[in-house]
C-alpha positions as CSV (number, residue, x, y, z in Angstrom):
1,M,-4.9,24.5,18.9
2,D,-4.7,28.1,17.7
3,H,-1.3,28.7,16.0
4,R,-1.9,32.2,14.9
5,F,-2.2,35.6,16.6
6,A,-4.9,38.1,15.7
7,H,-3.8,40.2,12.8
8,D,-4.1,43.8,11.8
9,T,-2.2,45.4,8.9
10,V,1.0,47.0,10.2
11,V,3.1,49.3,8.1
12,Q,6.6,49.8,9.4
13,A,9.9,51.3,8.3
14,A,12.1,48.5,7.3
15,I,15.2,50.5,8.0
16,H,15.3,52.8,11.0
17,V,18.8,54.3,10.8
18,H,18.5,57.5,12.9
19,F,14.8,57.9,12.2
20,N,12.1,57.8,14.8
21,P,11.1,54.2,15.9
22,L,8.4,53.8,13.3
23,G,10.1,55.8,10.6
24,T,7.2,58.2,10.2
25,E,9.2,61.4,10.5
26,V,12.7,62.6,10.3
27,T,13.6,65.0,13.1
28,E,16.0,67.9,12.7
29,V,18.5,66.1,15.0
30,A,18.1,62.9,13.0
31,M,18.6,64.8,9.7
32,Q,21.9,66.2,11.0
33,S,23.0,62.9,12.3
34,N,22.5,61.3,8.9
35,T,25.0,63.8,7.4
36,N,27.8,61.5,8.6
37,R,26.0,58.2,8.6
38,W,24.9,55.7,6.0
39,V,21.2,55.8,5.3
40,G,21.1,52.8,3.0
41,H,18.0,51.5,1.1
42,F,14.7,52.5,2.6
43,A,11.4,50.8,2.0
44,L,8.1,50.0,3.8
45,R,7.3,46.5,4.8
46,T,3.6,45.5,4.9
47,V,2.6,42.5,7.0
48,E,-0.8,41.2,6.1
49,P,-2.7,37.9,6.2
50,V,-2.5,35.3,3.5
51,D,-5.3,32.8,2.9
52,N,-4.5,29.2,3.7
53,Q,-0.9,30.0,4.7
54,E,0.8,29.9,8.0
55,P,3.9,32.1,7.2
56,V,3.7,35.8,7.4
57,A,3.3,37.5,4.0
58,R,5.7,40.4,3.3
59,R,6.2,42.7,0.4
60,W,8.5,45.6,-0.2
61,R,7.3,49.0,-1.2
62,S,10.2,50.3,-3.3
63,A,8.5,53.5,-4.3
64,F,10.2,55.1,-1.3
65,V,13.7,54.4,-2.6
66,A,13.6,57.5,-4.8
67,G,12.5,59.6,-1.9
68,V,15.3,58.4,0.2
69,A,17.8,58.9,-2.6
70,A,16.8,62.6,-2.5
71,L,17.2,62.6,1.3
72,V,20.7,61.1,1.0
73,S,21.7,63.8,-1.5
74,V,20.5,66.4,1.0
75,C,22.1,64.8,4.0
76,G,25.3,63.6,2.4
77,G,25.5,59.8,3.1
78,D,28.7,58.2,4.2
79,A,30.1,56.3,1.2
80,N,32.5,54.4,3.4
81,A,29.9,52.9,5.7
82,Q,29.1,49.2,5.2
83,R,26.0,47.7,3.9
84,P,24.1,45.3,6.2
85,V,25.4,41.8,6.2
86,V,22.8,38.9,6.3
87,P,23.4,36.9,9.4
88,G,24.8,33.5,8.5
89,T,27.2,34.9,5.9
90,G,30.8,33.6,5.9
91,T,32.5,30.9,7.9
92,E,30.7,29.2,10.8
93,L,32.8,28.9,14.0
94,V,32.4,25.2,15.0
95,G,32.5,24.5,18.7
96,V,31.2,27.8,20.1
97,A,27.5,27.2,19.7
98,D,25.3,24.0,19.8
99,D,23.0,21.8,17.9
100,F,21.7,19.8,20.9
101,E,21.9,16.5,19.0
102,D,23.9,14.8,21.7
103,E,21.4,12.7,23.7
104,S,23.5,13.0,26.8
105,W,23.3,16.8,26.7
106,R,22.7,18.1,30.2
107,Y,22.7,21.4,32.1
108,V,23.9,21.4,35.8
109,P,22.2,24.4,37.5
110,N,24.1,24.5,40.8
111,N,21.1,26.2,42.3
112,P,20.2,28.6,43.8
113,K,20.8,30.8,40.9
114,S,22.5,34.2,40.9
115,T,20.5,37.5,41.3
116,E,23.3,40.0,41.4
117,D,21.1,42.6,39.6
118,I,18.5,42.5,42.5
119,D,20.4,41.8,45.7
120,E,24.1,41.6,44.7
121,N,24.1,37.9,45.5
122,Q,26.0,35.7,43.0
123,R,25.4,32.4,44.8
124,A,28.4,30.6,43.3
125,P,29.2,28.2,41.8
126,M,27.5,29.1,38.5
127,G,25.4,26.7,36.5
128,K,26.9,25.3,33.3
129,S,26.3,22.7,30.6
130,T,28.3,19.5,30.6
131,N,29.6,20.2,27.1
132,G,31.1,23.5,28.2
133,R,29.2,25.6,25.7
134,W,26.7,27.4,28.0
135,Y,26.7,29.0,31.4
136,E,24.6,30.8,33.9
137,G,24.5,34.6,33.6
138,I,26.1,36.0,36.7
139,K,24.0,39.1,36.6
140,R,20.5,37.5,36.5
141,G,20.9,33.8,36.8
142,H,19.7,31.0,34.5
143,P,16.1,29.9,33.6
144,D,14.5,27.5,36.1
145,V,14.2,24.8,33.5
146,V,16.9,24.2,30.9
147,E,16.5,20.8,29.2
148,R,17.1,19.0,25.9
149,V,13.8,18.0,24.2
150,V,12.8,16.4,21.0
151,T,12.7,18.9,18.2
152,P,9.1,20.1,17.6
153,A,7.6,19.4,14.2
154,G,8.6,21.7,11.4
155,G,12.2,22.1,12.7
156,L,15.4,22.0,10.8
157,P,15.7,18.9,8.6
158,G,17.5,16.1,10.5
159,S,17.3,17.8,13.9
160,K,16.3,15.5,16.7
161,G,17.2,17.6,19.7
162,A,16.5,21.2,20.7
163,L,16.6,23.2,24.0
164,L,13.6,24.2,26.1
165,M,13.8,27.1,28.6
166,R,11.2,28.4,31.0
167,S,11.0,30.0,34.5
168,K,8.6,30.7,37.3
169,F,11.0,32.6,39.7
170,T,12.9,35.0,37.4
171,G,13.8,37.1,40.4
172,I,15.2,35.9,43.8
173,P,14.7,32.0,44.0
174,G,11.6,31.1,45.9
175,N,10.8,34.7,46.7
176,A,8.1,36.0,44.3
177,S,8.2,39.8,43.7
178,G,5.2,40.2,41.5
179,T,7.5,42.3,39.2
180,M,8.6,41.1,35.8
181,H,12.2,39.9,35.8
182,Q,14.4,37.9,33.3
183,D,16.9,35.1,33.3
184,D,20.0,34.8,31.1
185,F,21.3,31.8,29.3
186,I,24.7,32.6,27.9
187,A,26.7,30.9,25.1
188,N,30.4,30.3,26.0
189,V,31.8,32.0,22.9
190,Q,34.5,34.4,24.3
191,Y,36.1,31.8,26.6
192,R,36.1,28.9,24.1
193,L,37.7,31.1,21.5
194,K,40.1,32.6,24.2
195,R,39.5,36.0,22.7
196,R,36.8,38.5,21.8
197,I,35.7,38.9,18.1
198,D,36.7,42.2,16.4
199,V,33.9,43.8,14.4
200,S,36.4,43.9,11.4
201,E,35.7,40.2,11.2
202,V,32.0,40.9,10.5
203,P,30.5,38.6,13.1
204,S,26.9,37.4,13.0
205,V,24.7,35.0,15.0
206,T,21.6,33.0,13.9
207,T,19.2,30.9,15.9
208,R,15.9,29.1,15.4
209,V,13.2,29.7,18.0
210,F,10.0,27.8,18.4
211,L,7.0,29.8,19.6
212,P,4.3,27.6,21.2
213,P,0.6,27.8,20.4
214,V,-1.0,31.1,21.6
215,A,-3.1,29.3,24.3
216,E,0.2,28.1,26.0
217,W,1.7,31.6,26.5
218,E,2.0,33.2,29.9
219,K,-1.0,35.5,30.1
220,R,1.0,38.6,30.6
221,S,1.7,41.6,28.4
222,G,5.3,42.5,28.0
223,P,8.6,40.8,26.9
224,H,8.6,37.0,27.0
225,F,11.9,36.0,25.2
226,G,15.1,37.8,24.2
227,F,17.9,37.0,21.7
228,R,20.8,39.4,22.2
229,L,24.5,40.0,21.7
230,A,27.1,41.2,24.2
231,L,29.2,43.9,22.5
232,E,32.0,46.2,23.6
233,T,32.9,49.7,22.7
234,T,35.1,52.6,24.1
235,A,32.9,55.1,25.9
236,L,32.7,57.6,28.8
237,I,32.0,55.4,31.8
238,E,31.7,56.0,35.5
239,K,34.5,54.5,37.7
240,E,35.1,54.4,41.5
241,I,38.5,55.9,42.4
242,G,40.5,55.4,45.6
243,F,39.7,54.2,49.1
244,L,36.7,56.5,49.3
245,K,35.3,55.1,46.0
246,L,34.8,58.6,44.6
247,K,33.0,58.4,41.3
248,R,34.6,59.9,38.2
249,K,33.8,59.6,34.5
250,E,36.6,58.6,32.1
251,M,37.0,56.7,28.8
252,G,36.9,53.0,29.2
253,N,35.5,49.7,28.0
254,E,31.7,49.7,27.9
255,I,29.7,46.5,27.5
256,Y,26.2,46.7,26.0
257,W,23.5,44.2,24.9
258,P,21.5,44.9,21.8
259,G,19.0,42.4,20.5
260,M,15.4,41.5,19.9
261,F,12.6,40.7,22.3
262,I,9.4,38.8,21.6
263,E,6.7,41.1,23.0
264,F,3.2,39.8,23.8
265,E,0.0,41.9,24.2
266,S,-2.4,39.6,26.1
267,K,-6.1,40.1,26.0
268,A,-6.2,38.6,29.5
269,D,-4.9,41.8,31.2
270,S,-6.7,44.4,29.1
271,R,-10.4,45.2,29.0
272,S,-10.1,47.0,25.7
273,R,-8.1,44.2,23.9
274,T,-10.2,41.5,22.4
275,D,-7.4,39.5,20.8
276,D,-3.8,38.5,21.6
277,Y,-1.0,40.2,19.6
278,A,2.8,39.7,19.4
279,Y,5.6,41.5,17.8
280,L,9.4,41.8,17.8
281,R,10.8,44.7,19.9
282,V,14.2,45.9,18.9
283,R,16.9,47.1,21.3
284,S,17.7,49.8,20.6
285,N,17.9,53.0,18.6
286,Q,20.6,55.6,18.9
287,R,19.1,57.1,22.0
288,G,18.9,53.8,23.8
289,A,15.1,53.4,23.4
290,D,13.5,50.1,22.3
291,F,11.1,50.3,19.4
292,R,8.5,48.2,17.8
293,G,9.5,45.9,14.9
294,P,7.6,43.5,12.7
295,Q,4.3,42.0,14.0
296,I,4.3,38.2,14.6
297,T,1.1,36.6,13.2
298,T,2.1,33.0,13.4
299,T,3.6,30.7,16.0
300,G,5.8,27.7,15.3
301,W,9.4,28.1,14.1
302,W,11.1,31.4,13.5
303,T,14.7,32.2,12.4
304,M,16.4,35.3,14.0
305,G,19.8,36.8,13.3
306,I,22.0,39.7,14.2
307,S,25.1,40.9,12.4
308,V,27.7,43.6,13.2
309,T,29.7,45.4,10.5
310,P,33.1,47.1,10.8
311,D,31.5,50.5,11.1
312,G,30.1,49.3,14.5
313,M,26.5,49.2,13.3
314,V,24.2,46.4,14.4
315,H,21.8,44.8,11.8
316,Y,18.6,42.9,12.7
317,Y,16.8,40.1,10.8
318,A,14.0,37.7,11.4
319,S,11.6,35.5,9.4
320,P,9.0,32.8,10.1
321,G,10.2,29.2,9.3
322,V,13.6,27.6,9.6
323,E,15.0,28.6,6.2
324,D,18.3,30.6,6.2
325,L,17.9,34.3,6.4
326,T,18.0,36.4,3.3
327,E,18.1,40.1,2.5
328,E,14.3,40.1,2.4
329,D,14.2,39.3,6.2
330,Y,15.9,42.6,7.0
331,I,14.3,44.6,9.8
332,T,16.6,47.5,10.8
333,S,20.2,48.8,11.3
334,Q,21.1,50.8,14.4
335,F,23.9,52.2,16.5
336,P,22.3,51.2,19.8
337,Y,22.8,53.8,22.5
338,G,24.8,55.8,20.1
339,Y,27.6,53.3,20.4
340,E,29.8,52.0,17.6
341,A,30.6,48.4,18.4
342,E,34.3,47.4,18.5
343,R,34.2,43.8,19.7
344,M,31.7,41.0,20.2
345,R,31.9,38.8,23.3
346,T,29.0,36.4,22.9
347,F,25.3,35.9,22.5
348,F,22.6,34.9,24.9
349,Y,18.9,34.3,25.5
350,N,16.5,35.9,27.9
351,I,13.4,34.2,29.5
352,C,11.0,36.6,31.2
353,S,8.1,36.1,33.5
354,A,5.8,37.9,36.0
355,D,7.8,36.4,38.9
356,D,4.6,36.0,40.9
357,G,5.3,32.5,42.2
358,R,2.2,31.1,40.4
359,R,2.6,31.4,36.6
360,W,5.3,29.8,34.5
361,S,6.8,31.8,31.7
362,T,6.1,30.9,28.2
363,S,8.2,27.9,27.2
364,F,10.5,28.7,24.3
365,I,12.5,26.1,22.4
366,V,15.7,27.1,20.5
367,D,17.8,25.1,18.1
368,D,21.0,25.3,16.1
369,P,22.4,28.7,17.2
370,K,25.6,29.5,15.2
371,V,28.3,32.1,15.0
372,F,29.7,33.3,11.7
373,L,32.6,35.4,10.6
374,V,33.0,37.0,7.1
375,R,36.7,37.8,7.6
376,P,38.1,35.5,10.4
377,K,41.5,36.3,11.8
378,G,43.8,35.2,14.5
379,K,43.7,31.9,16.4
380,Q,40.3,30.4,16.3
381,M,38.4,27.1,16.5
382,A,37.7,25.1,13.3
383,G,35.3,26.7,10.9
384,R,33.2,25.7,7.9
385,T,31.8,27.8,5.1
386,S,28.0,28.3,5.1
387,N,26.3,26.7,2.1
388,S,23.4,29.1,1.9
389,R,24.8,32.2,0.3
390,R,22.8,34.8,-1.5
């Protein structure tokens, strides 16, 4: 079976702080924004094929560092802003994620699932796992299939169980729309901790994701899988006031969901495309727009991670394989939607499909998601220090 995507050389900005999505130009607005923001280290990452190797080859072009140093001197970088933190740094919070090793692990769907985002129908009661660590997203509902499976080859050493997710009806159950929709599978972090995590604690989340062989993907261009955080900030939001429900904008708690999507470009739905391609799509830049991240040139296991620093910035990392993330796996740092994060609620997965009633989504398998804190505070569940520090 083909385990590799077609490959072309892709040159991308490894750090996109207030630059345009591909880092090819700095606009006047972005230049001014950088006056009060940390720019950090800037380099170009080249993704290119390697003979007789499955992993993606990467190398850093440090020649641009000198140029960015000059840019910082012009723009005036913020010396108090934090450097990116590699996801997995610090103390692991035990009991808020999962390793799926329990052979009795089971998810109770309580179908039909919720589709509040489409028809305002929640269809309670919500689905949940028997170990209390996962629940159905009330906004979009859970994937049609959520089941523990044997860990695919090449997974984490010692892992015998992982979690498979896939869907056919990602919209209203049994009522195909022909329009792409997505399901949510949410980790029960906030409620098991009995609190939200302050960004001063420097939270991060890591996960392993198994990408099946190319031939087994849903033949549809667009997003297929998502790994995201639920964050909070204080922002100007619209509220309904009084009996007449008049709308008024005022400062309040805003929830937003940055993350990474696995995006597929299928040759099956394009006359001009002769090969299948895949890449990571990042949500989002300061203006709320998604942008293209690293190209995916191999299937199998990947490690993904997201961290949040006390300045409210979100940092994105990914790498082929199951090894712990390092600084070399860095993709970008952003203030998504222009927000500075204040608290983290949880993390979750998305499964996307055409919702045409015929095709199943691509089946993704995840394993060993973990939550880490660099500076834990307050009452919390038991923790353990990560062994793989850089």
